[in-house]
C-alpha positions, 0 to 999 in steps of 0.5 A: 799914180797914187793908189787911192786911199782906203776907208778910215780906219775907224770905220769898218766896210759898209758889209760889216757894219751892216752885219753888226746892226743887225746883229745889234737889233737881233740881240735887242729884240731877242732881250725884249722877248726874253723879258716879256716871257720870264716871269718877275723874280717871285717874292720870298715868303714872308714870315709869320711873326706873331704867332705863340708870341706874348700879346696884351690888351686893354681889356677883356670881356671874361677869362674866356676871350684872353688876349692869347686867343689871337695869336695862338694860330687856333680859328676857333679861339678869340680875344674880345674886349669890354664893351667900350671905345677905345680898346687895343690888342698888341703883340710883342714880337720881341726885337724890332722886326720889318712887317709887310702885311697884317691879318685881323680875322673879325669876329661879328663884333668888329671895328668901323674905325681901328689903327695898326701901330708899331712900337720899339718900346711900347710906350711911343706909338708910330701908325702904320695903317688907318681907316674909319670904314671898315666893315669887317670879316677877314682883312688882309692889309699891306702894312710896312715899317717896323718895330717890337711892338704891334697894335690893333687900337679900335676907336669906333665899334661897329656894334653895341659890343666890344672888339673881337679877333679870331686871329691878329696875324703880323708878317713880315721878311723876317732876317733875324738870326736868332728867336726873340729874347724871351723865346721862353715866353711868360712863366707867370701863368704855369699853375702849380704842380699837383703831382711832381712837376708841372711841365708846359708846351710850347710851340716854337714852329715859327708859325709853320704850324698852328697850336692845334697841330702841336701834339703831345703824348704821355702815358695814353694821354694825346693832346693839342697844345691848343686843347691842353698846354700844361700835364701835371706830371706824376712820379714816374720812371724811365719815361718818354714824352713824345711830340708829333707836328701835323698830327697825333701820328705825324711822322715829325715827331722827336722825344724826351727822356725822364724819370721823374721821382716826388721831389726830384726831376731827371732827364734830357734831349736827346740825338741818340737815336736821331733828329726828328724835332727841334727841342729844348727843355727849362727846368726851374726848382722851386729853390730858384735853379732854373736851367735851360738845355737842347738845341740853341736859339740859331738853331731854331730859328732857321728852317728845317731844310737849313737845318740839313743842309748845315748838316750836310755841309759840316760834317764829312762825306761818309756822315752826309747820307744821314741827312738822306736816308729818312729824309725829310724826317730824320737825321739819324744816328751814324749807327743806325745807318746801313752804311756803316754797319756789317758789310756797308762801306763805311763798316770799318770807319772806327776799326783801325783807330780803335784797334790802336788802343787794343778795343775790337769792336764793330764800328757800329757798336762804337757808335752806339756803345754796344756789346763789350763797350756797353761796359766801357763808358770812358772808352766808349767817350774817347773813341768817338770824340777821337781822344782815345790816344791822350793821356787821360788826363786830356780827355775831359777837356771839351777843346780836345774833342773831334779834331780828328778823324775818325771820330762821331761827327753826327754827334759833333754837329749836335753839340755845336748847335745845343745851348752851352754846347751840350748834347746827348750825341752817343749814349755815353756823351755825359762822360764829362758832363757832356749830355743834354741831361739835367737833374734837381730837387723840388722841381717847380715846372719844366717848360719844352719848346718843340721846333721844326 
């Protein structure tokens, strides 16, 4: 008798089929439970696009209420228009940006009917939001679309007065890798100096801090830039101007250095001791000379945490600690870190290389150009840049710098992220003209950008 055929190979035994069905149901139920219990992904935080950007208006009530007062981050200043319809206020974001929302903080003189519009050229406008029943106060509006210029166009006033805004705030997802083209803003409003040079301080913290929380101090004066964005700087010797974010004595601080004569400016940004805040300077002289130094646009545009992480990713293992020792306030120079000092794990970092060119100096003294190297700028620079064994004719070639260890990779990072690759990463970084030092006669004004 033939043996009965078994079930078709394509169909599993019934018990197996039941177990797979049960497993499938269990997986479906677990997935459903997980979906119910798992929160929706959080939306990335919007970027504050409008603060400190150039603003213009169809009119102002008087000089006390300029257009820029609505984008300065100070809730105590405002723009106010003439007492007529229509009126507009617009802000230049510097480059085309995607928008997500707009906040309008109205004074009592608000718009009953208005539109939010965008443009790429400040001539042709697209309406993104419109209402004829507004009630004033603070309005948080969902506004999408893109544009370089964003304006609020008031068509019907709610009072007999004009239109007045404490704040006009534009937000978007961001995503650009560089700040707007006009990073330095307008220079036409800088008053003439009565002393040696007029200094203007700019808030370039990308909305992290309002002008009322960006402080500068010099020679006993302490002000926020909301209070006083200008300093009529007198002649002085070996001066420093400090900048603090958040409060006048905040641990988030940095400084620039200068010696100013009656007819000359000499100064620089510096990373010799540490990185505290992103800084850049632009000097303009009466003869048309115009130069900028400091961190580059890409570095200003990114978040502080990103800068710290990029430093950590860019440097060899021995240098990564520099971003941790005083984090989140500073990335310190290697000569200041205990690991590179006597008894530290990296105290012998430069020893063999320095001895190969006849230099007997501690690693921390090489980084700091101290002790015997204080009087040997060329040798100190050559050791930091790892060109000490090259012919003297090649030691001034930046293409040769930092190509092998041991080298000052802390300094290299700041050169890589500086305007024109010029930075003060160690005391004698001015050898071969590689520092951020600038000097010129008959200075007219100096802009200092303070970033986060």
